[in-house]
C-alpha positions as CSV (number, residue, x, y, z in Angstrom):
1,X,20.6,1.8,-0.8
2,X,18.8,3.2,-3.8
3,X,16.4,6.1,-3.4
4,X,13.6,4.2,-5.2
5,X,13.8,1.4,-2.6
6,X,13.7,3.8,0.3
7,X,10.8,5.6,-1.3
8,X,8.9,2.3,-1.8
9,X,9.4,1.2,1.8
10,X,8.3,4.6,3.1
11,X,5.1,4.5,0.9
12,X,4.3,1.0,2.2
13,X,4.9,1.9,5.8
14,X,3.0,5.2,5.7
15,X,-0.1,3.8,3.9
16,X,-0.2,0.8,6.3
17,X,0.0,3.1,9.3
18,X,-2.7,5.4,7.8
19,X,-5.0,2.5,7.5
20,X,-4.1,1.5,11.1
21,X,-5.1,4.9,12.3
22,X,-8.5,4.9,10.4
23,X,-9.5,1.3,11.3
24,X,-7.4,0.3,14.3
25,X,-9.0,-3.0,15.1
26,X,-10.1,-4.2,11.7
27,X,-6.9,-6.0,10.5
28,X,-3.7,-7.0,12.2
29,X,-0.7,-4.7,11.4
30,X,1.4,-7.5,9.9
31,X,-1.4,-8.2,7.4
32,X,-1.7,-4.5,6.7
33,X,2.0,-4.5,5.8
34,X,1.6,-7.6,3.6
35,X,-1.4,-6.1,1.8
36,X,0.4,-2.8,1.3
37,X,3.4,-4.5,-0.1
38,X,1.3,-6.5,-2.5
39,X,-0.6,-3.3,-3.5
40,X,2.7,-1.5,-4.1
41,X,3.9,-4.3,-6.4
42,X,0.6,-4.3,-8.3
43,X,0.7,-0.5,-8.7
44,X,4.2,-0.6,-10.1
45,X,3.4,-3.4,-12.5
46,X,0.3,-1.6,-13.7
47,X,2.2,1.7,-14.1
48,X,5.0,-0.1,-16.1
49,X,2.6,-2.1,-18.2
50,X,0.2,0.7,-19.1
51,X,2.5,3.7,-19.1
52,X,0.0,5.5,-16.8
53,X,0.9,6.2,-13.3
54,X,1.7,9.8,-12.7
55,X,5.1,11.3,-12.4
56,X,8.2,9.2,-12.1
57,X,10.0,9.8,-8.7
58,X,13.2,7.8,-8.0
59,X,12.2,5.1,-10.5
60,X,8.8,4.7,-8.9
61,X,5.3,5.8,-9.8
62,X,4.0,7.0,-6.4
63,X,0.5,8.0,-7.6
64,X,-0.2,4.6,-9.0
65,X,1.4,2.9,-6.0
66,X,-0.8,4.8,-3.5
67,X,-3.9,4.2,-5.5
68,X,-3.2,0.5,-5.8
69,X,-2.3,0.2,-2.1
70,X,-5.5,2.0,-1.0
71,X,-7.6,-0.3,-3.2
72,X,-5.8,-3.4,-1.8
73,X,-6.1,-2.2,1.8
74,X,-9.8,-1.3,1.4
75,X,-10.4,-4.8,-0.1
76,X,-8.5,-6.4,2.7
77,X,-10.4,-4.5,5.4
78,X,-13.7,-5.3,3.9
79,X,-12.9,-9.0,3.6
80,X,-11.4,-9.3,7.1
81,X,-13.7,-10.2,10.0
82,X,-13.9,-7.5,12.7
83,X,-11.6,-8.1,15.7
84,X,-12.6,-7.6,19.4
85,X,-10.8,-5.3,21.7
86,X,-8.1,-7.2,23.8
């Protein structure tokens, strides 16, 4: 498995878990993973298209990825209705 793929999966999982810790009942975890993956792809596309995205690490631009994931997660959390405790 390539180091870039492993780094990408770790970035997505860590950022989704960080949002889960900050807002535990706001969005379901599966949706957090989907939103994080979409943000990751958008961050990479932005970094490749613009040439801006921070240092290259294993074929990825982790700074651009984390910024895009945070923006996507914040937007998803704001648009999602609040959930009640089970």
